[in-house]
C-alpha positions, 0 to 999 in steps of 0.5 A, a space after each residue: 500500499 502506498 498512501 499518497 495525498 492530493 489537494 485540489 482547490 475548488 471554486 464554489 462551496 459544495 452543497 449538501 448533495 455534493 457532500 453526500 456524493 463525496 462521502 460516497 467516493 469514500 467507498 471506493 477501494 483505495 480512497 482513504 480519507 477526504 478533508 476540507 479546508 473550507 476557508 482555502 477552498 481546498 479538499 485534500 484526499 488520501 488514496 492508495 496509489 497502488 489502486 488508483 491514479 491521481 486522474 482517477 481521483 480527480 475524476 471521482 471528485 469531479 463526478 461527485 459534483 465538486 468544481 475543481 479549479 486546479 491541483 496544488 502542490 503539497 511541497 512548499 516552495 523553496 524561499 529564495 535567498 535574499 539578494 546579496 547587496 554588491 559591495 566593492 572589491 577590497 583593493 589588491 595588497 602591494 608587495 
């Protein structure tokens, strides 16, 4: 078993019918967990990658009626180092 998480952003808050349909999607063999972040408008799906693909999971969520806008990365971006201020080079030592 290989557990994988995938994160989707949706456009509109799910209504009751969509929530019930997504609850039914948990019955699909390989779907382990669904969790919503209503403020960020995201749904995170944990699934078994030996049974399902990311495309299949996205299709299940869409067929449940949730309007997926995009798939988001779960890996945070690496911050860029601050730009070093240009300092004049020290004069060469005389021999």
